[in-house]
N, C-alpha and C positions, 0 to 999 in steps of 0.2 A: 504494500500500500504506500502511496505517495501523498504527502500533505500538499494540497493544491492551494488552500488559503486558510487563514486563521484570523478572524476579526474580533477585536476586543469589544465586548458588550457591557461589561460591568467590572469594577475593580474597587477593592477595599484593602485594609491592612492585612487581612487574613488570607484572602483568595481573590481570584479574578474569574470571570466567565468569558469564554471565547466561543465563537461559532466556527467550527472547523469543517472543512470539506476535504475528504480523502478520495483517492482514485487508485484502483489496481490496474495492472497491465491489460486485463480483459475488458476494461471499461466500467466495471462495477463501482458505483459511487456510494459514499456514506456522508451524510451531513448530520452533525451533532452539536448540541450546546454542551460544552465541557467546563467543569469546574476545575480550574488550574490551581494547584496547591503545591508548596515546596516539599511537603512530606512531614511525617511525624515520627517522633521517637516514643517508644512505649517501654516502661520500666517494670520488670517483674522482680521486685525486691523480696528476697527470701532470707529469713533469719536462720540462726544456728539450730533452731527447733523445727525447721522446715515449714514455718508459717509464712503465708504470703500477705504482703501489705497491699490493701486496697484503699481507694479514696471514694468518698461519696460526695456528690455535688449535684446541683439542679442543672439539668440539661434541657434547655428551652425547646429544641426540636422534639424531644421525647415527652415534654410536658410533665416531667417527673424527676425525682431524685434517683440516681443510678450509682450502684457500687461498680467500680471498674479499676483496672490497673492504671496507675498514674501515667500521663502522657502529655506531650506538648509538641507544638510545631517546631520545625527547624527555622532558626533565624538565618538571614542571608549569610552565605559563606560558611555555615556550620555543617559539620558532618552529623549523621544520625547519632553516633556515640557521644560527640560533644554536647548535642542537644539533650541526650538522655542524662548525662551527668548533671547538667544545669537544671533540668526540669525536676529530677528527683529531689534535689536540694530545695528548689523553690516550692514544690507542692507538698513535700513531706518533712523536710529538714534533714533527711538521712543522706549520708555519703556512703559510697561503696568502694571497697578496695579492689574487688574483682568484678570484671564485666565480661559477658560472653553473649554474642549474638545468638538468639534462638531461632528466629524466622523473620522473613520480610514478606509482605503481601500487599495487594491492592484491595481495600475494603469494599469498593463499589466501582469496578472498572467500566461499567456501562456509561458513566457520565462524569466520574470524578478521577482526576489524574493523581490523587494523593497516594503515596506509597508509605506504608507503616513498617517500621523496623522494631522488633521486640528484642530487648536485651534482658538477660538474667543479671541481677545485681546482688552480690553477696559480700560478706565481710563488712557488715553495716555498722556505722557509727551514727548515733542519734544527734540531732542538732535542731536548730530553729527554722521552721518553714517561713518562706517569704512569698506567699501567693500574690498574684496580680490583683489590682484593685477590684476587678469584677469577679473574683473567685472567692467562694466560701467553701473551704474543703475540710471535710471530716476524714480522719484516717482510722483504720482498724486492722488488726492482724486476724487472718482467717487460717484455719487448718485446712488440709486437703479435703477432709470429709465435709467441712462446712461449705467450701467452695462448690463441691459436687452437689450437695443438697440445694444450695442457692441457685445453681444452674438448672437443676431439675424442676425446682419450684417456680422458676421465673423471677426470682428475686434479683439474679444477675442476668441482664438481657443485653449486655454490651459485647459485641462481636470480638473486639481485640482481646478482651479478657478471656473469653472462651478459647480463642486460638492460642493465646499465650499460655494458658493453663494446660491445654492439651499438648503443646510443644514441650513444655517443661516436664510434664508427666512422662512423656515418651523418652526424654533424654535423661531424666532423673533416675539414677540407679538406686531405687528405694530398697529393694530386697537383696542387693548384692549381686544380682544376675539380671541380664537382659535376654529377652527372646531374640531369635535370629532376626525377626522383622524389626524389632526395636533397634538392634545394633546396625542394621542396614540403613534405617532411617537416620540414626545419629551420624553415621559416617558418610551419608549422601549416596550410598550405593543402591538405594531403592529405586526401581525403575519408575521413571516419570516424575521423580521428586527433584525439586531444585536443591542444589547444594547450599547449605547454610554455614 
């Protein structure tokens, strides 16, 4: 596919909207309104007791308070890891000594160009959170069992949190052994899976 044109329709500090026109060599055309976004970093902070830190805040599009992994957009020139380090401190006050990429994905590729990268953050040190003016954030530690129950009950409805938790569970060596499928997923040898 070749991008023929991209016209800016709307812009603010967080994202812009373009009207894009693409064409393939056979003449097939697609026209879409696309939300352009620099991308986001998602932090899965796990303490020494294997508890996961979630944040709760009001999400206007959902018209509800949601429990979710802390996350934030990439600032200009920032890498996903740099954004993850900054955002973890801002939203929770925690700093992490160890960082590892779990997975990257497009949450809604039909019309949003945002790519989310989830990082595992461990070796945590507590500090003071410095949220943005328009953020009121509550934090809480969850056990794996509590996360799974909250996903099943619909208390957790955030996609990045479900993806991050599933990726962590598959790479977390909980019982000292991994299945062959889990080991292939971790090493990137599973057929059709993107290397992480």
